[in-house]
C-alpha positions as CSV (number, residue, x, y, z in Angstrom):
1,M,-6.0,-10.5,13.2
2,Q,-2.5,-9.9,14.5
3,E,-0.6,-13.1,15.4
4,P,0.6,-13.7,18.9
5,K,4.3,-13.1,19.4
6,K,6.4,-16.1,18.2
7,N,10.0,-17.3,17.6
8,I,10.1,-17.3,13.8
9,I,12.6,-18.7,11.3
10,L,12.7,-17.0,7.9
11,I,13.2,-19.2,4.9
12,G,15.1,-17.2,2.2
13,Y,16.8,-13.9,2.8
14,S,16.8,-11.4,0.0
15,G,14.5,-8.6,-1.4
16,H,11.0,-9.9,-0.4
17,A,12.4,-11.3,2.8
18,Y,13.5,-7.8,3.8
19,V,9.9,-6.6,3.7
20,L,8.9,-9.6,5.8
21,C,11.6,-8.8,8.3
22,E,10.4,-5.2,8.7
23,A,6.8,-6.5,9.4
24,L,8.1,-9.1,11.9
25,I,10.1,-6.5,13.8
26,E,7.3,-4.0,13.8
27,S,5.0,-6.7,15.2
28,D,7.5,-7.5,17.9
29,H,8.1,-11.1,16.8
30,N,11.5,-12.6,17.5
31,I,13.4,-13.6,14.3
32,L,15.6,-16.5,15.3
33,G,17.5,-16.4,12.0
34,Y,17.3,-17.3,8.3
35,T,17.9,-20.3,6.1
36,E,19.6,-20.4,2.8
37,K,21.7,-22.9,0.8
38,K,24.8,-21.0,2.1
39,E,25.4,-18.0,4.4
40,I,24.5,-14.6,2.8
41,V,27.1,-11.9,2.7
42,K,24.5,-9.1,2.6
43,N,22.8,-9.2,6.0
44,P,21.0,-5.9,6.6
45,F,19.0,-7.1,9.7
46,N,22.0,-8.9,11.2
47,L,20.2,-12.2,11.4
48,N,21.7,-15.5,12.4
49,Y,22.4,-18.1,9.7
50,L,20.7,-21.4,10.7
51,G,21.7,-23.5,7.7
52,N,19.6,-25.0,4.9
53,E,16.2,-26.4,5.9
54,E,16.8,-29.3,3.4
55,D,20.0,-30.4,5.2
56,E,19.9,-33.7,7.1
57,D,21.3,-32.1,10.2
58,F,18.9,-29.2,10.3
59,K,17.8,-29.0,13.9
60,Y,14.8,-26.7,14.0
61,F,11.9,-29.0,13.0
62,S,10.1,-28.9,16.3
63,N,6.9,-27.4,17.7
64,E,8.7,-24.6,19.5
65,F,9.6,-22.9,16.2
66,Y,7.5,-21.1,13.6
67,F,8.3,-20.5,9.9
68,I,7.6,-18.0,7.2
69,V,8.8,-18.3,3.6
70,G,10.4,-15.1,2.4
71,I,10.4,-15.9,-1.3
72,G,8.3,-13.9,-3.8
73,N,8.3,-16.5,-6.6
74,N,4.9,-18.3,-6.2
75,L,6.0,-21.7,-7.4
76,I,9.1,-21.8,-5.3
77,R,7.3,-20.5,-2.2
78,S,4.6,-23.1,-2.6
79,K,7.1,-25.9,-3.0
80,I,9.1,-24.9,0.1
81,S,5.9,-24.5,2.1
82,K,4.7,-28.0,1.1
83,F,8.1,-29.4,2.2
84,L,7.8,-27.6,5.6
85,R,4.3,-28.9,6.1
86,S,5.6,-32.4,5.4
87,K,7.9,-31.9,8.3
88,S,4.9,-30.8,10.5
89,C,6.3,-27.3,10.7
90,N,4.1,-24.4,12.0
91,L,3.8,-21.8,9.2
92,V,2.9,-18.5,10.7
93,N,0.9,-15.6,9.3
94,V,2.8,-12.2,9.2
95,I,0.5,-9.2,9.2
96,H,2.0,-5.7,9.2
97,P,0.5,-3.6,12.1
98,S,-0.7,-0.9,9.6
99,A,-2.8,-3.4,7.6
100,S,-6.6,-3.0,8.0
101,I,-8.4,-6.4,7.9
102,F,-12.0,-7.3,8.4
103,N,-12.1,-9.3,11.6
104,K,-13.9,-12.3,10.0
105,T,-11.4,-12.7,7.2
106,N,-10.7,-16.4,6.6
107,L,-6.9,-16.8,6.6
108,G,-4.9,-19.9,5.8
109,S,-1.3,-20.3,7.0
110,G,2.0,-18.9,5.8
111,V,0.2,-15.7,4.6
112,F,2.0,-12.3,4.5
113,I,0.0,-9.2,4.6
114,A,2.2,-6.1,4.1
115,R,2.1,-2.4,5.1
116,N,-1.1,-0.5,4.4
117,V,-3.1,-3.4,2.9
118,A,-6.9,-3.1,3.2
119,I,-9.0,-6.3,3.2
120,N,-12.8,-5.8,3.4
121,S,-15.6,-8.0,4.5
122,F,-15.9,-11.8,4.2
123,C,-12.8,-12.5,2.1
124,T,-11.0,-15.9,2.0
125,I,-7.2,-16.0,1.7
126,K,-5.7,-19.5,1.5
127,N,-2.2,-20.7,2.3
128,D,1.1,-19.1,1.3
129,V,-0.4,-15.9,-0.2
130,I,1.3,-12.5,-0.4
131,I,-0.8,-9.4,-0.2
132,N,1.8,-6.8,-0.9
133,T,2.2,-3.1,0.1
134,S,-1.0,-1.0,-0.2
135,A,-3.0,-3.6,-2.1
136,S,-6.8,-3.4,-1.7
137,I,-9.0,-6.5,-1.5
138,D,-12.7,-5.7,-1.5
139,H,-15.6,-7.8,-0.2
140,E,-16.0,-11.5,-0.7
141,C,-12.9,-12.1,-2.7
142,F,-11.4,-15.6,-2.8
143,I,-7.6,-15.8,-3.1
144,S,-6.3,-19.3,-3.7
145,S,-3.1,-20.7,-2.3
146,G,0.3,-19.5,-3.5
147,V,-1.0,-16.2,-5.0
148,H,0.9,-12.9,-5.0
149,I,-1.1,-9.7,-5.1
150,A,1.6,-7.1,-5.9
151,P,1.9,-3.6,-4.4
152,G,-1.0,-1.2,-5.1
153,A,-3.2,-3.8,-6.9
154,V,-7.0,-3.4,-6.4
155,L,-9.4,-6.3,-6.5
156,L,-13.0,-5.3,-6.4
157,G,-15.8,-7.3,-4.9
158,N,-16.3,-11.1,-5.5
159,V,-13.1,-11.5,-7.5
160,E,-11.6,-15.0,-7.5
161,V,-7.9,-15.6,-8.0
162,G,-6.7,-19.1,-8.9
163,L,-3.8,-21.2,-7.5
164,N,-0.3,-19.6,-7.9
165,S,-1.4,-16.6,-9.9
166,F,0.3,-13.2,-9.9
167,V,-1.6,-9.9,-10.0
168,G,0.9,-7.1,-11.0
169,A,1.5,-3.8,-9.3
170,N,-1.2,-1.2,-9.6
171,S,-3.5,-3.5,-11.5
172,V,-7.3,-3.2,-11.2
173,V,-9.6,-6.3,-11.4
174,K,-13.3,-5.6,-12.0
175,E,-15.9,-7.0,-9.6
176,G,-16.9,-10.6,-10.1
177,V,-13.9,-11.5,-12.4
178,K,-12.5,-15.1,-12.1
179,I,-8.8,-15.4,-12.7
180,G,-7.5,-18.9,-13.4
181,E,-4.5,-20.8,-12.1
182,N,-0.9,-19.9,-12.9
183,V,-2.0,-16.6,-14.4
184,V,0.4,-13.6,-14.7
185,I,-1.2,-10.1,-14.9
186,G,1.1,-7.4,-15.9
187,A,1.6,-4.2,-13.9
188,G,-0.9,-1.5,-14.4
189,S,-3.4,-3.7,-16.2
190,V,-7.2,-3.3,-16.0
191,V,-8.9,-6.7,-16.0
192,L,-12.5,-6.6,-17.1
193,K,-13.3,-10.2,-17.9
194,D,-12.5,-13.7,-16.7
195,V,-8.9,-15.0,-17.4
196,K,-8.2,-18.7,-18.3
197,D,-5.5,-20.8,-16.6
198,N,-1.9,-20.3,-17.6
199,S,-2.5,-16.9,-19.3
200,I,-0.2,-13.9,-19.4
201,I,-2.2,-10.8,-19.9
202,Y,-1.5,-7.0,-19.6
203,G,-2.8,-3.7,-20.8
204,N,-6.0,-1.5,-20.5
205,P,-8.1,-3.4,-21.0
206,A,-5.9,-6.4,-20.3
207,K,-5.5,-8.9,-23.1
208,E,-3.5,-12.1,-23.8
209,K,-0.6,-11.3,-26.2
């Protein structure tokens, strides 16, 4: 499942992007630099500043470059990814070498799979998804575009997660549960039944409050 080596531009450069940088480096990709509205003072990976991708004079929209969006916020990440695709940009998948992924997993583009993630048989993961550190995705799960599965979260078999939803750290989602669009599940929650669109739920068992 590992991507071939590429020249990659990082969109956004703060906390979540640092995790992406680590995965890119450990996968031997070449990070050309980062984009932000202005140059960042804190630059722990010593990356080159390439400007703002929305500037008229941005010069990296060509087939020789690849992009990944290093922004944790689902709606912002999805918006920027849509803009990049409108410019015919290539959005790369970044998969940490320590991740364990079934070889027939159906992956979209712009996906980040972090350190120690496990993805079991016949899952589908759509565009611009984050599967964060040590998350576990069991068989036949369907993860819609723009979703963030936070560190340590566990999805049992046949779980569906709707567009732009967030599953909090160390949460557990029971097998067969359907999570709607734009849902937020609080950290440490245990989700035992379906969740409607636009809900915020948390607790054990998780409830809307």
